[in-house]
C-alpha positions as CSV (number, residue, x, y, z in Angstrom):
1,M,8.8,10.1,-8.6
2,P,8.0,8.9,-5.0
3,R,7.0,5.3,-4.3
4,F,4.5,4.3,-1.9
5,L,3.3,1.1,-0.2
6,I,-0.4,0.8,0.2
7,E,-1.6,-1.6,2.8
8,V,-5.3,-2.3,2.9
9,P,-6.7,-4.4,5.7
10,H,-10.0,-6.3,5.5
11,D,-12.0,-8.6,7.7
12,P,-11.1,-12.2,7.8
13,G,-13.3,-14.8,6.2
14,V,-13.9,-16.1,2.7
15,V,-16.6,-13.6,1.8
16,S,-14.5,-10.5,3.1
17,C,-11.3,-11.8,1.2
18,A,-13.4,-12.4,-2.0
19,R,-15.1,-8.9,-1.7
20,A,-11.7,-7.1,-1.1
21,N,-10.2,-8.8,-4.1
22,K,-13.2,-8.1,-6.2
23,L,-13.2,-4.5,-5.4
24,L,-9.7,-4.0,-6.3
25,L,-10.0,-6.0,-9.6
26,E,-13.0,-4.1,-10.6
27,S,-11.3,-0.7,-10.1
28,G,-9.6,-1.4,-13.5
29,S,-6.4,0.3,-12.2
30,H,-3.2,-1.6,-13.2
31,F,-1.7,-1.1,-9.8
32,L,-4.8,-2.4,-7.9
33,T,-5.2,-5.4,-10.1
34,H,-1.8,-6.5,-9.1
35,A,-2.3,-6.4,-5.3
36,D,-0.6,-9.1,-3.2
37,F,-2.8,-10.6,-0.5
38,G,-1.7,-12.2,2.8
39,C,-4.9,-14.1,3.4
40,P,-3.6,-17.7,2.6
41,D,-1.2,-17.0,5.6
42,G,-4.0,-15.5,7.9
43,V,-2.9,-11.9,7.4
44,H,-6.0,-10.3,6.0
45,K,-4.4,-7.4,4.1
46,A,-3.5,-6.4,0.6
47,W,-0.3,-4.6,-0.4
48,I,0.2,-2.5,-3.5
49,V,3.2,-0.5,-4.5
50,V,2.7,2.6,-6.7
51,D,4.7,5.5,-8.0
52,T,2.8,8.6,-7.5
53,E,3.3,12.3,-6.5
54,S,1.8,12.0,-3.0
55,K,0.2,9.9,-0.2
56,D,-3.1,11.6,-1.1
57,E,-2.8,10.5,-4.7
58,A,-2.0,6.9,-3.5
59,R,-5.0,6.9,-1.2
60,N,-7.3,8.3,-3.9
61,M,-6.3,5.4,-6.1
62,L,-8.2,3.1,-3.8
63,P,-12.0,2.3,-3.9
64,P,-13.6,4.6,-1.4
65,A,-14.7,1.7,0.9
66,Y,-10.9,1.1,1.7
67,R,-9.5,4.6,1.8
68,R,-10.0,5.4,5.4
69,Q,-8.4,2.2,6.9
70,A,-5.6,2.1,4.4
71,T,-1.9,2.8,5.5
72,I,0.3,4.6,3.0
73,V,4.0,4.5,3.5
74,Q,6.6,6.4,1.4
75,L,9.4,4.0,0.5
76,S,13.0,4.8,0.1
77,R,16.1,2.9,-0.8
78,F,19.4,3.8,0.9
79,G,22.9,2.6,-0.4
80,L,26.2,3.1,1.2
81,N,26.5,6.6,-0.1
82,E,23.1,7.6,1.4
83,L,23.8,6.3,4.9
84,D,24.6,9.9,6.2
85,D,21.4,11.1,4.9
86,L,19.5,8.2,6.7
87,I,21.2,9.1,10.0
88,K,20.3,12.8,9.7
89,L,16.7,11.9,8.9
90,H,16.6,9.8,12.2
91,E,18.5,12.5,14.3
92,G,15.8,15.0,13.4
93,R,13.0,12.9,15.0
């Protein structure tokens, strides 16, 4: 199953950070309640990794208030045996 990184930005400030964390926690989704936040380091984003069928499914896991500004990236791992596939992928762009 494909794996996606969801990056959810929010405004800086204590209230915005608390609101973002609260919305994700209140969702009840196991994935969202385990979000990692960069706020203590001044990066006001949350990151979540999910296994789901598509980017749309990943986006729809988020509370509606964060869906539009979220960035969804499909993740892949490449070992030595997959390097040719990685090169072909980049040659096609």
